[in-house]
C-alpha positions, 0 to 999 in steps of 0.5 A: 537478505532477512528482513526482520519486522520492525513495526511488530508490537508498535504499529500492530501487536508483537505476536501472531496469535494477538495480530490474527485476533485485533484482525479478526475483530475488525468489523469487515464483511466476509462476503466472498471476494472479488478479482480486481487489481489491486486496492489502495490502503491505509498504514497507520496504527492498526488501532488507527487504520486497521478498520479501514484495512480490513474491509478493503483487504476482505473484499480482495482476491489475492491473485499471484505475486504482489507488488507494493508500492509506498512512500519512503518516510526517511525512517532509519537509512531509508534517509539515503535510500535512492528515488525508488527502491527496491528489495529484489531477492530473500524475505520477509519475517513478521510474526505471521510468517515469512513471506518471498520476495519474487525474485524474477518479477522484482529483476522484470520491474528493474529492467523495464523501469530502470528508475527502480533501484536494488535497495533492500537495506533502504525497506529496514526501518519503514512502515509503510508496507510492513504494516499491509503484510499481515493483511494479505496473509490473513485475507489470502488465506489462513494465517495460521498456515503462511499461506504462500504468498510473494511480495516485491516491495518498493518504497518512493520519494518524491519523484518529478511529476513525468517521471511519476508517469515514467514509472507507471510505464516502466511497472506495466510494462513488466508485468506484461513481460512477466506475463502472470497474474499480479495484484496491487497493493498503494499505500498511503494515509490521506489528510495529517493532523488537520480537523476532522471536517478538513480532512473530509473535504480535502481528502475526498476531493483526492478520492474522486480522483483515484476512483476516476484513476486519474493519476495526474489529477491526483498529483494536481488536486493534491498539489493544489490543495497543499493535501498532506496524503504521503503515499499520493506518488505510489497511488498515481503510479498505482492506479495509472499501471492498472489502468493500463492493464485494464482496470477500469474505476476504483470504488471507494470501500471504507473511510475515516479519521483518526478522530472516529476512534479517539474521539477527539477531532480536532487534530486527525489523520485521513484513512481511506480504502479503496478496490481497483477493479 
């Protein structure tokens, strides 16, 4: 199965040259990247969240296959998807080049975490992971040469709290069994459509829990304070897996809201980029 780009020309430019140009236009640190377990990165249109995404990906030394976990927004056939859907074979074809699925790792993930179900079709219209790929390609190497990263894309609908932790346990077992380096990406935006000041206050409550790699605490603070963080469960899964793999903390690399871009602070979306080390 080849998954074609579905939001090229909308969330990000439609041509390779334009994508490269836009990513390079963002103000990011071009120092040597650091070895890390993964990142938490936003998934809005590049004009809004691209600056945050570029800053966090620029810090990441990508190792091995990339497990991307994001929310299922229910676009297209995604509304009929199983709770946790993986595309376990084939490739994704974007203007920046083709990225292949790591079928070996996908098989182990489904074995160790049975809630993960093969449903490549569920990814067809979902944007939360697609927008991450050009950044991975750019910061893995020269995007014009289509660097040979491999991915395992997973999207999640809402799970019960205990299922989130069980999923993290299963993914941890799978990575241990796989025995090769893996990098994680948790795809999420933070507060949606609240005033800038409110977003900043609420989002930093969640960010503190991410920095502490406290998955259950993140779920609790988001629920208690009604923070409209669309990828809270994918983020909780990723930080819990990384903690089990030896991560000590997450570092906030960048945070801003859409208001910082548009100048309209009355109703914003929050974007955070964190490096898990």
